[in-house]
C-alpha positions as CSV (number, residue, x, y, z in Angstrom):
1,M,0.0,0.2,-0.1
2,N,1.8,3.0,-1.2
3,M,0.8,6.2,0.5
4,D,0.3,9.7,-1.0
5,K,2.7,11.5,1.4
6,I,2.2,14.4,-0.4
7,S,-1.5,14.5,0.1
8,I,-1.2,14.1,3.2
9,A,1.8,16.4,3.5
10,G,-0.7,19.4,2.2
11,L,-3.3,18.9,4.3
12,A,-1.3,19.1,7.2
13,L,-0.1,22.4,5.9
14,G,-3.1,24.1,5.3
15,I,-4.7,23.5,8.8
16,F,-1.7,24.5,10.6
17,A,-1.3,27.9,8.1
18,I,-4.7,29.0,9.0
19,L,-4.3,27.5,12.7
20,G,-0.6,29.0,13.0
21,G,-2.5,32.2,11.2
22,Q,-4.6,32.3,14.4
23,V,-2.5,32.3,17.0
24,L,-0.1,34.2,15.3
25,E,-2.6,37.7,15.3
26,G,-3.3,36.7,18.8
27,G,-6.3,34.5,18.3
28,H,-7.3,31.2,20.2
29,V,-7.4,28.4,18.6
30,G,-10.3,27.2,20.5
31,S,-12.5,30.2,18.5
32,L,-12.6,28.2,15.7
33,V,-14.3,25.9,17.1
34,Q,-18.6,26.6,16.7
35,P,-20.4,22.6,16.8
36,T,-23.1,25.3,15.7
37,A,-21.7,26.9,12.5
38,F,-19.7,23.0,11.7
39,L,-23.0,21.4,11.9
40,I,-25.0,24.2,9.7
41,V,-22.2,24.4,6.9
42,I,-21.2,20.4,6.2
43,G,-24.5,19.2,7.0
44,G,-26.1,21.5,4.5
45,T,-23.2,20.7,1.7
46,L,-24.0,17.7,2.5
47,G,-27.9,17.5,2.1
48,A,-27.1,20.1,-0.9
49,V,-24.9,16.9,-2.7
50,M,-27.5,13.6,-1.8
51,L,-30.4,15.7,-3.8
52,Q,-27.8,16.4,-7.4
53,S,-26.4,12.3,-7.1
54,P,-28.4,9.3,-6.8
55,L,-27.2,6.8,-4.8
56,A,-24.5,4.8,-6.1
57,V,-22.5,8.0,-7.8
58,F,-22.4,9.0,-3.7
59,V,-21.7,6.1,-2.5
60,M,-18.8,5.6,-5.2
61,G,-17.6,9.4,-4.2
62,L,-17.9,9.3,-0.2
63,K,-15.3,5.6,-0.8
64,M,-12.9,6.5,-3.7
65,V,-12.0,10.0,-1.1
66,K,-9.3,6.9,0.7
67,W,-7.5,7.4,-3.2
68,V,-6.6,10.8,-2.6
69,F,-4.1,9.3,0.3
70,V,-4.1,5.8,-0.9
71,P,-3.7,5.8,-5.0
72,P,-4.9,3.0,-6.6
73,P,-2.5,0.5,-8.1
74,T,-1.1,1.0,-11.5
75,N,2.0,-0.9,-12.5
76,P,2.7,0.0,-15.6
77,D,5.9,-1.6,-16.3
78,Q,4.6,-5.2,-15.0
79,L,2.1,-4.4,-17.7
80,I,4.6,-3.3,-20.8
81,E,6.4,-6.8,-18.9
82,Q,3.4,-8.8,-19.2
83,M,2.7,-8.0,-23.0
84,V,5.5,-8.2,-24.5
85,R,5.8,-12.4,-22.5
86,W,2.0,-12.4,-24.2
87,S,3.6,-11.0,-28.5
88,H,6.7,-13.5,-27.4
89,V,4.2,-16.5,-26.7
90,A,1.7,-15.1,-29.9
91,R,4.7,-14.9,-32.2
92,K,5.6,-18.5,-31.6
93,E,2.8,-19.8,-31.2
94,G,0.1,-18.3,-32.2
95,L,-3.2,-15.9,-30.7
96,L,-4.6,-19.2,-29.7
97,A,-2.2,-20.4,-27.2
98,L,-2.6,-16.6,-24.8
99,E,-6.3,-18.6,-24.1
100,A,-4.7,-20.1,-20.7
101,Q,-3.6,-16.5,-19.6
102,A,-6.7,-15.4,-19.8
103,M,-7.9,-17.6,-17.8
104,T,-5.7,-15.9,-14.8
105,I,-6.3,-12.8,-15.4
106,T,-8.6,-11.2,-12.2
107,D,-9.1,-7.4,-13.6
108,P,-13.0,-7.6,-16.2
109,F,-11.5,-5.3,-18.8
110,M,-8.3,-8.1,-19.5
111,R,-10.0,-10.7,-19.7
112,K,-12.8,-9.5,-21.6
113,G,-9.7,-7.8,-24.2
114,L,-7.5,-10.5,-24.3
115,Q,-10.3,-13.8,-24.5
116,L,-11.4,-11.1,-27.3
117,L,-7.7,-11.2,-28.8
118,V,-7.8,-14.8,-28.9
119,D,-11.5,-15.1,-30.5
120,G,-9.6,-13.6,-33.3
121,V,-11.7,-10.1,-33.5
122,E,-10.0,-7.6,-35.9
123,P,-8.0,-5.0,-34.3
124,D,-10.5,-2.0,-35.2
125,R,-13.9,-3.5,-34.2
126,L,-11.0,-5.0,-30.7
127,R,-10.1,-1.6,-30.5
128,G,-13.9,-0.2,-30.5
129,V,-15.9,-2.7,-28.1
130,L,-13.4,-2.1,-25.3
131,E,-13.0,1.8,-25.5
132,V,-16.3,1.9,-25.1
133,E,-15.6,0.5,-22.1
134,I,-13.3,2.7,-21.2
135,D,-15.5,5.7,-21.7
136,A,-18.4,3.8,-20.1
137,Y,-15.9,3.4,-17.0
138,A,-14.6,7.1,-17.1
139,E,-17.7,9.0,-16.6
140,Q,-18.7,7.1,-14.3
141,M,-15.9,6.7,-12.1
142,K,-15.8,10.9,-12.7
143,L,-19.0,11.7,-11.9
144,S,-18.8,10.0,-8.0
145,A,-15.6,12.4,-7.7
146,K,-17.6,15.0,-8.8
147,I,-19.8,15.2,-5.9
148,W,-17.1,16.5,-4.4
149,E,-16.3,19.0,-7.0
150,A,-20.7,20.3,-5.9
151,A,-19.5,19.9,-2.2
152,G,-16.8,22.7,-2.9
153,G,-19.5,25.0,-5.2
154,Y,-22.1,24.5,-1.6
155,S,-20.0,25.0,0.8
156,P,-19.7,28.8,0.6
157,T,-23.3,29.9,0.1
158,I,-23.9,26.9,3.1
159,G,-21.5,29.1,5.0
160,I,-22.8,32.0,3.9
161,L,-26.6,31.1,5.2
162,G,-25.2,30.1,9.0
163,A,-23.6,33.5,8.7
164,V,-26.8,34.8,7.9
165,M,-28.8,33.1,11.0
166,G,-25.6,33.7,13.2
167,L,-26.6,38.0,12.1
168,I,-30.5,36.9,13.3
169,H,-29.7,35.8,16.2
170,V,-27.8,38.3,16.9
171,M,-30.6,41.0,16.1
172,E,-32.9,39.4,18.1
173,N,-30.8,39.2,21.5
174,L,-29.9,43.3,21.5
175,S,-31.1,43.3,24.6
176,D,-28.8,40.4,26.5
177,P,-25.6,41.6,25.4
178,S,-24.7,38.3,27.4
179,K,-25.9,36.2,24.3
180,L,-24.7,38.8,21.1
181,G,-21.0,36.9,21.0
182,A,-22.1,33.9,20.3
183,G,-24.1,35.2,17.6
184,I,-21.4,36.8,16.5
185,A,-18.6,34.1,16.4
186,V,-21.4,31.3,14.2
187,A,-22.0,34.2,11.3
188,F,-17.7,35.0,10.9
189,V,-16.5,30.9,12.2
190,A,-19.7,29.2,9.3
191,T,-18.1,31.4,6.6
192,I,-15.0,30.4,7.3
193,Y,-15.7,26.9,7.6
194,G,-17.8,26.1,4.4
195,V,-15.3,28.9,2.5
196,G,-12.1,26.7,4.4
197,A,-14.4,23.5,3.4
198,A,-14.4,24.3,-0.4
199,N,-11.0,25.1,-1.0
200,L,-9.3,23.0,1.1
201,I,-10.7,19.6,1.6
202,F,-13.4,19.2,-1.0
203,L,-12.2,21.5,-4.2
204,P,-8.6,19.4,-3.7
205,I,-10.5,16.2,-3.4
206,A,-11.9,16.4,-6.8
207,K,-8.5,17.0,-8.3
208,K,-7.3,14.2,-7.2
209,L,-10.2,12.0,-7.5
210,L,-9.7,12.9,-11.5
211,F,-5.9,13.3,-12.3
212,N,-6.1,9.0,-9.9
213,I,-9.4,8.8,-12.5
214,N,-7.3,9.5,-15.8
215,R,-4.1,7.1,-14.9
216,L,-6.7,4.8,-15.3
217,V,-8.2,5.2,-18.0
218,A,-4.9,5.8,-18.6
219,I,-3.4,2.2,-17.8
220,R,-6.6,0.7,-20.0
221,E,-6.0,2.6,-23.2
222,M,-1.7,1.9,-23.1
223,F,-3.3,-1.9,-22.2
224,I,-5.6,-1.6,-25.6
225,D,-2.7,-0.7,-27.3
226,G,-0.7,-3.8,-26.4
227,L,-3.6,-5.6,-27.5
228,I,-4.0,-4.7,-30.7
229,G,0.1,-4.9,-31.8
230,I,0.1,-8.1,-30.5
231,S,-3.6,-8.9,-33.0
232,N,-1.5,-7.3,-35.7
233,G,1.6,-9.2,-35.3
234,D,4.3,-6.3,-34.7
235,N,7.4,-7.0,-33.5
236,P,7.4,-6.7,-29.4
237,R,10.1,-4.0,-29.0
238,I,8.1,-2.0,-30.9
239,I,5.1,-2.7,-28.5
240,E,7.2,-2.6,-25.1
241,S,8.5,1.3,-26.7
242,R,4.7,2.3,-28.4
243,M,3.6,1.7,-24.0
244,Q,6.4,2.7,-23.5
245,G,5.4,6.2,-24.2
246,Y,1.6,6.1,-21.9
247,V,4.1,6.3,-18.9
248,V,4.8,10.0,-17.4
C-alpha cells in the first residue's frame, strides 16, 4: 500500500497555516471551534450533494475518497512486461496459446480484452469494443468524483447562510448583550468553515480523484494499444516502445 505523502503533507500544511495564523494574530484556536457552525455548513453541504446525486454515485464518491491518500495501484512497467511476454508467445505459438493466460487475469476489462484477442476479433473492432467500455468506466468514475466538486461549490454558500443565521440570532438578542458574542461567533466561523472546507478539502479532493481516474484510464488505453500490437503481429520491441510512451 503506497501512501500519497504529498496529499497528507498538503492537508496538514493547510490546516497548520490557518491555525498558526490565528495564533500569530493573537487569537485562540478554540475560538474557531463552533459545533453549531460546523453542523450548518457540513450538514447543509452534505444534504445538497445528496439531493443532486443518485445513491450509487454518492456512495461510490465516498468510497473513492481513500484514493486521495492511497491511490489505486497502477503498475505500467509490469503491464508492459506482461504484454511483451504475450507478444512472444503469440508470435511463436499463435494467438490461441494465450487462452490459458486469460483465465488467470482477475481484472474483468483485461480478461475480456485478451479473450477478444484470442477469439480473433479484428484490431479495429477490438479497439472499438474496449474503448466503449473505457468511456463508460471513466464517465461513471468522474460522476462519482464530482460530488466533491459539487460540495466545494455548495459549502461557501451554506457558510454564508450560517453567517446570516448567526446575525439573525444577534439581532433577536440585542437587548441581552451576553448572547451577542455567541451569535457573532457562529456568523463568522460559519463563513470560515464554508470557504475553508471548499478550498482546502472538497475541491482538492475532487481534483486528486480526477487525476487518479485519468491514470487508470491511461493504463487501460495502454493495454488496448498493446493488444492491438499483438493482434497486428508487431515486433515485441515495437510494442514495448509504443507502450512506454504512455508512462510519465
